[in-house]
C-alpha positions in Angstrom: 162.3 -0.7 155.5 165.5 1.0 154.3 164.9 4.3 152.5 167.5 5.5 150.1 168.3 9.2 149.5 170.4 10.3 146.5 172.6 13.4 147.0 174.0 15.2 144.0 177.4 16.9 144.0 177.9 20.6 143.8 180.4 22.9 142.2 184.0 22.4 143.3 183.8 18.6 142.9 184.8 18.8 139.2 188.0 17.0 138.1 189.7 16.4 134.8 188.4 13.2 133.1 185.5 12.7 135.5 183.4 9.6 134.7 185.5 8.7 131.7 185.6 5.0 132.5 181.8 5.0 132.9 181.5 6.9 129.6 183.6 4.2 127.8 181.8 1.3 129.4 178.1 2.2 129.5 175.9 3.2 126.6 173.5 5.3 128.7 176.4 7.4 130.1 177.8 8.0 126.6 174.4 8.9 125.3 173.9 11.5 128.1 177.2 13.2 127.2 176.4 13.2 123.5 172.9 14.7 124.2 174.6 17.4 126.4 177.1 18.3 123.6 174.2 18.7 121.2 172.3 20.9 123.6 175.3 23.0 124.5 176.8 23.4 121.1 180.3 22.2 122.1 182.0 18.9 122.9 181.5 18.6 126.6 183.3 15.3 127.0 186.4 16.7 125.3 186.3 19.8 127.6 186.1 17.6 130.7 189.0 15.4 129.5 191.3 18.0 128.1 190.7 21.5 129.2 191.2 22.0 133.0 191.1 25.8 132.8 187.7 25.8 131.2 186.4 23.0 133.4 187.1 25.3 136.4 185.2 28.3 134.9 181.8 28.5 136.5 179.9 28.7 133.1 181.5 25.4 132.0 181.8 23.7 135.5 178.1 23.7 136.1 176.9 22.0 132.9 179.8 19.5 133.2 178.8 18.4 136.7 175.1 18.3 135.9 175.8 16.1 132.9 178.1 13.8 134.8 175.6 13.5 137.7 172.6 12.8 135.4 174.6 10.2 133.4 175.4 8.4 136.6 171.8 8.7 137.9 170.5 7.1 134.6 173.0 4.3 135.0 171.9 3.6 138.5 168.3 3.5 137.3 169.3 1.0 134.7 170.9 -1.1 137.5 167.6 -1.0 139.4 168.8 1.4 142.1 166.2 4.2 142.6 165.9 6.8 145.4 163.0 7.4 147.7 164.0 11.0 148.0 166.7 13.4 146.6 168.7 16.5 147.4 171.7 18.3 146.0 174.3 20.7 147.2 173.8 24.1 145.5 174.3 23.3 141.8 173.5 19.7 142.7 169.9 20.7 143.3 169.4 20.9 139.5 170.6 17.3 139.1 168.2 16.4 142.0 165.4 18.2 140.1 166.0 16.0 137.1 166.1 12.9 139.3 162.8 14.0 141.0 161.1 14.0 137.6 160.2 17.7 138.0 162.7 19.1 135.4 163.8 17.5 132.2 167.5 17.2 131.4 166.8 19.1 128.2 165.5 22.0 130.2 168.0 21.8 133.1 171.2 21.8 131.0 170.8 25.1 129.2 169.4 26.6 132.4 172.5 25.6 134.4 174.8 26.8 131.7 173.1 30.2 131.9 173.1 30.1 135.7 176.9 29.5 135.6 177.3 32.4 133.3 175.2 34.8 135.4 177.1 33.7 138.6 180.5 34.2 137.0 179.4 37.7 135.7 177.8 38.8 139.0 181.0 38.0 141.0 184.0 37.9 138.8 187.0 35.9 140.1 188.8 37.9 142.8 185.8 40.0 143.9 185.0 37.9 146.8 186.2 35.2 149.2 184.9 32.1 151.0 186.4 30.6 154.2 185.3 27.4 156.0 185.1 27.8 159.7 185.5 24.6 161.7 184.3 23.6 165.2 182.6 26.8 165.9 178.9 27.2 166.9 176.6 28.7 164.2 175.4 31.6 166.5 179.1 32.7 167.1 179.8 32.8 163.4 176.5 34.6 162.6 177.3 37.3 165.3 180.8 37.8 164.0 179.5 38.3 160.4 177.2 41.0 161.8 180.2 42.7 163.5 182.4 42.5 160.4 179.7 44.0 158.2 181.3 47.5 158.8 184.0 46.4 156.3 181.5 45.2 153.7 179.3 42.2 152.9 179.9 38.9 154.8 177.5 36.2 155.8 177.2 32.4 156.3 177.0 30.8 152.9 177.0 27.0 153.5 175.9 25.2 156.7 177.6 22.0 155.6 177.8 20.1 159.0 177.3 21.4 162.6 181.1 21.7 162.7 181.8 23.2 159.3 180.1 26.4 158.2 181.4 28.4 155.3 181.3 32.2 155.3 181.5 34.3 152.1 181.4 37.9 150.9 183.6 40.8 150.0 187.3 40.2 150.6 187.8 42.9 153.3 184.7 41.9 155.2 185.6 38.2 155.1 189.2 39.0 156.3 187.7 41.1 159.2 185.4 38.2 160.2 188.4 35.8 160.1 190.4 38.1 162.4 187.4 38.4 164.8 187.0 34.6 164.9 190.7 34.2 165.6 190.4 36.7 168.5 187.7 34.4 169.9 190.0 31.5 169.8 188.8 29.8 166.6 191.8 27.7 165.4 190.7 26.2 162.1 189.8 28.6 159.2 190.3 27.3 155.7 190.2 29.7 152.7 188.3 27.9 149.8 189.5 27.8 146.3 186.2 28.8 144.7 185.5 31.2 141.8 183.1 33.5 143.6 181.3 34.3 146.9 178.3 32.1 146.1 175.2 32.0 148.3 175.7 35.6 149.5 174.0 38.8 148.7 176.8 39.7 146.2 175.0 37.3 143.8 171.8 39.3 143.9 172.1 40.5 140.3 172.5 36.8 139.2 169.4 35.9 141.3 167.3 38.6 139.6 168.3 37.6 136.1 167.9 33.9 136.9 164.4 34.6 138.1 163.5 36.0 134.7 164.9 33.0 132.8 163.1 30.6 135.2 159.8 32.1 134.2 160.1 30.4 130.8 161.0 27.0 132.3 158.4 24.2 132.6 158.4 22.6 136.1 156.6 19.3 136.2 155.1 17.4 139.2 157.5 15.6 141.6 157.8 11.8 141.3 159.7 11.7 144.6 160.4 14.4 147.2 163.3 16.8 146.8 164.5 18.5 149.9 165.6 22.0 148.9 168.8 23.8 150.1 167.1 27.1 151.0 164.5 25.9 153.4 165.7 22.4 154.2 162.2 20.9 153.5 160.5 19.2 150.6 160.0 21.6 147.6 156.5 22.3 146.4 156.1 22.4 142.6 154.7 25.9 142.6 157.7 27.2 144.7 160.5 25.7 142.6 161.3 28.8 140.5 161.2 31.2 143.4 163.4 28.9 145.5 166.0 28.4 142.7 166.3 32.2 142.3 166.8 32.6 146.0 169.2 29.7 146.3 172.0 31.5 144.4 172.2 34.3 147.0 171.0 32.5 150.2 172.8 30.0 152.4 172.7 26.3 151.7 171.2 24.5 154.7 172.8 21.1 154.1 172.9 19.5 157.5 169.3 20.6 158.2 168.3 19.0 154.9 169.9 15.7 156.1 168.0 15.9 159.4 164.8 16.4 157.3 165.5 13.4 155.2 166.3 11.3 158.3 162.9 12.4 159.7 161.4 11.1 156.4 163.0 7.7 157.0 166.2 7.9 155.0 168.9 5.6 156.4 171.1 5.2 153.3 172.6 8.1 151.4 174.3 7.7 148.0 176.3 10.6 146.6 176.2 10.9 142.9 178.8 12.8 140.8 182.5 13.5 141.1 184.2 13.4 144.5 183.1 12.3 148.0 182.5 15.7 149.7 178.8 14.9 150.6 179.5 11.4 151.9 182.2 13.0 154.1 179.6 15.5 155.4 177.2 12.6 156.1 179.8 10.8 158.3 180.3 14.0 160.3 176.6 14.7 160.6 175.6 11.2 161.8 177.9 8.2 162.0 174.9 5.9 162.1 173.9 6.7 158.5 175.1 4.4 155.7 176.7 6.4 152.9 178.2 5.5 149.6 179.3 7.4 146.4 179.3 6.6 142.7 181.7 8.5 140.4 183.5 5.7 138.5 183.5 2.0 137.7 185.2 1.0 140.9 182.7 2.9 143.2 179.8 1.7 141.1 180.9 -1.9 141.6 181.4 -1.4 145.3 177.9 0.0 145.6 176.4 -2.9 143.6 178.3 -5.5 145.8 177.2 -3.9 149.1 173.6 -3.7 148.0 173.6 -7.4 147.1 175.2 -8.3 150.4 
């Protein structure tokens, strides 16, 4: 029995015009964007299609990706493709919560808009830095971060695959960690084009404010398991608010989450939302796993064809 997991894209995957062809072709996609514009009080579709500068600002990026992902999720549901379990990368966890039935889109969208605003304010552009470290054991990276802490705050932020771990924090401390890693012979270090050092303790103010906002949010029962970023295990309903507040300032344990889903029987992973970042991670984590993505009409058709085959 093939079990299917849906994975929802995170911040950084956004692109101008994302899902426009799906918006034109499918009523449920169009309706989702119209619903989002009403909830947000601005024309989200126009922003995605015409305003690249705003689209890359965290407070707009997050609602844009959530809406795109939920619209595609609703379309797949219409096509009869439903997941046995869900997860998302960072921001994608909110799309996963909607797909799990535990959070309504009406609650999730304003929440994510507020989360984006808090994250942007807590770590304004230029205050921090994130660097992907490739082909280096996690314990080596963790030890170097401890060493570099004399220069400020630096820690692992994303455990994406066993061979790709992202570190983040204050610029001087991240630069120090990079030099220490180079001295140990690490060859591949890639600075990331992100708007802030997310999933580090620099986001603590955002985490605290988000916790207050989450108190007012209604979390429903899960219709299907959601494997959370922070602990890489299925979320319990009563822990959702606490975990979402922690998630902003704690590392994303993506490859451990995939191992958890494999242990739960998942053999096929479908990435939902712009880009193919997560499908790329899946291939690096375990080549035996089937992976696909849906972000436009072409990729949707490809998925439908392969599922019929």
